[in-house]
C-alpha positions in Angstrom: 28.4 -229.9 69.1 26.1 -233.0 69.2 22.3 -231.7 68.9 19.9 -233.5 71.4 16.3 -233.3 71.0 13.2 -235.6 72.0 14.3 -238.0 69.3 17.9 -238.4 70.7 20.5 -239.5 70.3 19.8 -242.2 73.2 23.7 -243.3 73.6 26.7 -242.3 72.6 29.5 -245.1 73.1 33.2 -244.5 72.9 35.9 -246.9 72.5 39.7 -246.8 72.8 42.2 -250.1 72.3 45.9 -249.4 73.0 46.8 -253.0 71.9 45.5 -252.1 68.1 45.4 -248.3 68.4 41.5 -248.5 67.7 39.7 -245.2 68.3 36.1 -245.4 68.0 32.8 -244.5 68.6 29.0 -245.6 67.9 25.9 -242.9 68.3 22.8 -244.7 68.5 20.3 -242.1 68.0 16.5 -243.8 68.3 15.6 -247.3 68.9 11.8 -246.9 69.0 11.3 -248.6 65.9 14.3 -251.2 66.4 17.9 -251.8 67.0 19.8 -248.9 65.6 21.0 -249.5 62.1 24.2 -247.6 60.4 27.5 -248.3 58.8 31.1 -248.0 60.3 32.9 -245.0 59.0 36.8 -245.1 59.1 38.2 -242.0 58.1 41.2 -239.8 59.8 38.9 -236.9 60.7 35.9 -238.5 61.5 34.3 -237.3 64.7 31.3 -237.5 67.0 29.6 -234.8 65.9 29.7 -236.1 62.1 28.9 -239.7 63.3 25.5 -238.1 65.5 24.1 -236.3 62.1 24.6 -239.4 60.2 23.0 -241.8 62.5 19.9 -239.0 62.9 19.6 -239.5 59.1 19.6 -243.3 59.4 16.8 -242.9 61.9 14.5 -241.2 59.2 15.9 -243.5 56.4 15.0 -246.4 58.3 11.4 -245.0 59.5 10.4 -244.2 55.8 11.4 -247.4 54.4 9.1 -249.2 56.7 11.8 -251.1 58.6 11.9 -252.1 62.6 15.2 -250.4 62.7 16.2 -247.3 64.5 19.3 -245.1 63.4 22.8 -245.3 64.4 26.2 -244.7 62.9 29.7 -245.8 64.2 33.0 -243.8 63.5 36.5 -245.4 63.5 39.4 -242.5 63.8 42.1 -244.1 61.4 43.8 -243.4 57.9 43.2 -246.6 55.9 45.6 -245.8 53.5 47.9 -246.0 56.2 47.0 -249.5 57.4 48.2 -252.8 56.1 45.2 -255.4 55.6 46.0 -257.0 58.2 46.2 -254.4 60.8 42.9 -252.8 59.6 41.2 -256.7 60.0 42.5 -256.0 63.8 41.0 -253.0 64.2 38.1 -254.3 63.1 37.6 -257.4 65.3 38.9 -255.0 68.0 35.9 -252.9 67.4 33.5 -255.6 67.1 34.7 -257.0 70.8 34.2 -253.7 72.0 30.7 -253.4 70.8 29.8 -256.5 72.5 27.4 -254.4 75.3 25.5 -252.9 72.3 25.7 -254.9 69.5 23.2 -256.8 68.2 21.1 -255.9 71.0 21.1 -251.9 70.3 23.2 -251.4 67.5 23.7 -253.5 63.8 26.9 -252.6 61.8 27.1 -252.1 58.0 29.6 -251.2 55.6 30.2 -247.2 55.0 33.2 -245.1 53.7 36.6 -247.3 53.6 34.9 -250.6 55.2 33.0 -253.3 52.9 32.4 -257.0 53.4 35.8 -258.1 54.4 35.7 -255.6 57.2 32.3 -256.6 58.2 33.5 -260.3 58.6 36.4 -259.3 60.8 33.7 -257.2 62.9 31.3 -260.1 63.3 34.2 -262.1 64.1 35.2 -260.0 67.1 31.8 -259.7 68.4 30.9 -263.1 68.2 27.4 -262.6 66.6 26.4 -263.2 63.4 23.7 -260.6 63.5 26.0 -257.9 64.9 26.4 -256.9 61.4 25.0 -256.7 58.0 26.6 -256.4 54.5 28.7 -259.2 55.2 30.6 -261.7 52.3 28.2 -263.9 50.8 30.6 -267.0 51.9 30.0 -266.2 55.7 27.2 -268.0 56.8 25.3 -268.3 60.3 25.3 -272.3 59.4 26.5 -274.1 56.0 24.4 -272.6 53.5 22.0 -270.9 56.0 21.4 -267.3 56.5 24.4 -266.2 54.6 25.9 -262.6 54.0 24.3 -260.0 51.4 27.1 -257.8 50.4 26.5 -254.5 48.9 28.3 -255.5 45.8 24.8 -257.0 44.8 23.6 -253.6 43.9 20.7 -253.3 46.2 21.1 -249.5 46.3 21.1 -249.0 42.6 18.7 -251.6 42.1 16.0 -249.6 44.2 17.2 -246.1 42.5 16.0 -247.9 39.6 12.7 -248.8 41.0 12.4 -245.0 42.4 12.8 -243.5 39.0 10.3 -245.4 37.7 7.7 -244.4 39.8 8.6 -240.6 39.8 8.7 -240.8 36.1 5.2 -242.2 36.1 3.9 -239.3 38.3 5.4 -236.7 36.3 3.9 -238.0 33.2 6.8 -239.3 31.6 5.5 -242.0 29.1 7.0 -244.9 27.9 10.2 -246.6 29.0 12.9 -244.8 26.4 12.9 -241.7 28.7 16.6 -240.1 28.7 18.6 -240.3 31.7 22.2 -238.7 32.6 24.1 -240.4 35.5 26.8 -238.8 37.6 29.2 -241.4 39.2 29.9 -244.7 38.0 30.4 -246.5 41.0 28.7 -249.3 42.9 25.4 -247.4 43.1 25.7 -245.6 39.5 26.4 -248.7 37.3 23.6 -250.6 38.9 21.0 -247.9 38.5 22.4 -247.9 34.9 22.1 -251.4 34.2 18.1 -251.7 35.4 17.5 -248.3 33.6 18.9 -249.6 30.5 17.4 -253.1 30.8 13.9 -251.5 31.3 14.4 -249.6 28.1 15.8 -246.0 29.1 18.4 -244.2 27.3 21.3 -243.1 29.2 22.6 -240.6 27.4 25.6 -239.4 29.6 27.8 -240.9 32.7 30.7 -239.1 34.7 33.5 -240.6 36.7 36.3 -238.5 38.4 37.7 -238.0 35.0 35.2 -236.4 33.0 31.9 -237.3 31.4 31.1 -239.4 28.3 28.0 -238.3 26.2 26.2 -239.9 23.2 23.1 -238.7 22.0 22.1 -242.3 20.9 22.4 -243.7 24.2 25.2 -245.5 25.8 25.5 -249.2 25.9 25.9 -250.7 29.8 28.2 -253.6 28.9 30.7 -251.8 26.9 30.8 -248.9 29.1 31.7 -251.3 31.9 34.2 -252.9 29.9 35.5 -249.6 29.1 35.9 -248.7 32.6 37.5 -251.8 33.7 40.2 -251.6 31.1 41.1 -247.8 31.0 40.1 -246.9 34.3 37.3 -244.2 32.7 34.1 -243.7 31.2 35.8 -241.2 29.0 37.5 -243.7 26.7 34.0 -245.0 25.7 33.6 -244.7 21.8 31.7 -243.1 20.0 31.1 -240.5 22.4 31.9 -237.1 23.3 34.0 -236.4 26.3 33.0 -233.2 28.3 34.2 -231.7 31.6 32.3 -233.2 34.8 30.2 -229.8 35.1 28.4 -230.4 31.7 26.7 -233.8 33.0 24.4 -231.6 34.8 23.5 -229.2 31.6 22.2 -231.8 29.7 18.9 -232.3 28.2 17.6 -235.2 29.5 14.3 -236.6 31.1 16.1 -237.6 34.6 19.4 -236.8 36.2 20.9 -239.1 38.7 23.7 -237.8 41.0 24.9 -241.1 42.6 28.6 -240.1 43.7 29.5 -236.7 45.4 27.5 -234.4 47.9 26.6 -231.0 47.0 27.2 -231.5 43.2 24.1 -229.7 42.2 24.3 -226.2 43.9 24.1 -222.2 43.5 26.8 -222.7 40.6 25.0 -224.7 38.6 21.1 -224.9 39.8 20.2 -222.6 36.8 21.7 -224.7 34.2 19.4 -227.8 35.0 17.6 -228.9 32.1 16.0 -232.3 33.5 12.4 -233.1 34.3 13.4 -234.5 37.4 16.3 -235.3 39.6 16.3 -238.7 41.5 19.1 -238.5 44.7 21.0 -241.7 44.4 23.7 -240.1 46.2 23.8 -238.7 49.9 23.0 -235.1 50.3 23.6 -234.2 46.6 22.3 -230.8 47.3 20.5 -229.0 50.1 17.1 -228.8 51.3 17.2 -225.2 49.9 18.3 -226.2 46.4 15.5 -228.9 46.3 13.3 -226.2 46.8 14.2 -224.2 44.4 14.1 -226.9 42.0 10.6 -227.6 43.0 9.9 -223.9 42.5 10.7 -224.3 38.8 8.4 -227.7 38.5 11.4 -230.2 38.6 10.8 -232.7 40.6 13.3 -233.9 43.3 13.1 -237.6 44.8 15.3 -237.2 48.0 17.8 -239.2 49.1 16.6 -241.1 52.0 13.5 -242.3 49.6 15.5 -243.0 46.2 18.6 -244.8 47.7 17.0 -247.0 50.6 17.9 -250.2 48.5 20.9 -250.6 50.7 19.5 -250.7 54.3 16.4 -252.9 53.0 18.8 -255.2 51.9 20.5 -254.8 55.1 17.0 -256.0 56.8 16.8 -258.7 54.3 20.3 -260.4 55.3 19.4 -259.7 59.1 16.1 -261.9 58.6 18.1 -264.4 57.0 16.3 -264.0 53.4 18.1 -265.2 50.4 19.4 -262.4 47.8 16.2 -263.2 45.4 14.0 -262.2 48.1 16.0 -259.3 49.0 15.5 -257.7 45.3 11.7 -258.5 45.7 11.7 -256.9 49.1 13.6 -253.5 47.8 11.5 -253.4 44.7 8.1 -253.7 47.0 9.3 -250.9 49.7 11.1 -248.6 47.6 8.1 -248.4 44.6 5.6 -247.9 47.8 7.3 -245.2 49.7 8.2 -243.4 46.7 4.6 -243.5 45.9 3.7 -242.5 49.0 5.9 -239.1 49.4 5.3 -238.4 46.1 1.4 -238.2 46.6 1.4 -236.4 49.7 3.8 -233.9 48.5 1.2 -233.3 45.6 -1.8 -233.3 47.9 -0.1 -231.0 50.9 1.5 -228.8 47.6 4.9 -229.2 49.4 8.2 -230.6 48.2 9.2 -234.1 48.5 11.4 -233.8 51.4 8.9 -232.1 53.5 6.5 -235.0 52.7 9.0 -237.7 53.4 10.4 -236.0 56.4 6.8 -235.9 58.0 5.9 -239.5 57.3 9.2 -240.6 58.8 8.8 -238.2 61.8 5.2 -239.7 62.4 6.0 -243.2 62.4 8.8 -242.7 65.0 6.6 -240.4 67.4 4.0 -243.1 67.1 6.5 -245.6 67.8 7.9 -243.6 70.8 4.3 -243.1 72.4 3.5 -246.8 72.0 6.6 -247.5 74.2 6.5 -244.9 76.4 2.3 -245.7 77.0 1.4 -242.5 75.5 -2.1 -242.5 73.9 -2.0 -241.8 70.3 -3.5 -238.8 68.8 -6.8 -239.6 66.4 -5.7 -239.2 62.7 -7.4 -240.2 59.4 -4.9 -241.4 56.4 -5.5 -239.3 53.4 -7.3 -241.2 50.7 -4.3 -240.9 48.5 -1.8 -242.5 50.9 -4.5 -245.6 51.6 -4.3 -246.1 48.0 -0.4 -246.1 48.1 -0.4 -249.1 50.7 
């Protein structure tokens, strides 16, 4: 059941195309800050309830990232494993056409589960507006060489996770650059997070994928690990290294633990075994807020997902504005750094855990935008000294 409250959802748009078999929907949660931003998820069991929850998450993520975007999300009910490439492209084109009444004026699409840059190409072709989606292929340009796509494969999310980690490490007084790290998941986010962390000087001691965990007390070499993964299909074939079960990654004595793949990987089964000084949530919902609070009570800092992994949506904004990839990386660094500081400083000052602080900031920004839109006089408030400093 979709939950309605003071923030939304504002619109639910459902479409069907009997020719292609498209059955999809878009939830526009809130547009007070700008057009709703959110990816297109293609799964056989996706439903409006799930998409509505994801759209609300995007409302808070865009708000906290300081972007002029609201929150939205789309779902297409289809099994991509049963679709030929041309069938999938036809469905995406059809979805782009169907969303012309709302995209890009009220909604801007992006990749999500089982959709990537080529699906965004098809969506934009069907929609007819270059601005109707981000995460497009780099060779797709509004004009030759002008305002081109910035695919998520550039690694903007992992790059943002790296900068959030550096800020948080200093916050908990981890001095020096050679702090130790364990990374769960070696996909697009985990690989780029490792790349930038090792270039910075950090030692990544453990990495996992679906086959298991590889551990080396002296640190893993990023380039070599990438080669091993590409050639053998798994990080566990890296040498020298100790092969461990996936669950053992969370038990390593490291400074920083970065879950970057699967939801709910930190739970009641392993929370008592975590020895890291801090956790940076590169994945979406790697643990519940209740679990975060328990770790906070044990003096383990948790940087929440919608703070740490906002690099992807910031990259989307850069593409939307027609920026060059180099400028995109500068924008990701600036905004993720600024907002991580802001959240951690508020959490410390108010003696609350970081997710609470992040939510307070995000909600305040959306509510202020709604008041301004609706002509409601804003309440007077003073920024805390530490938050002024974070600006």
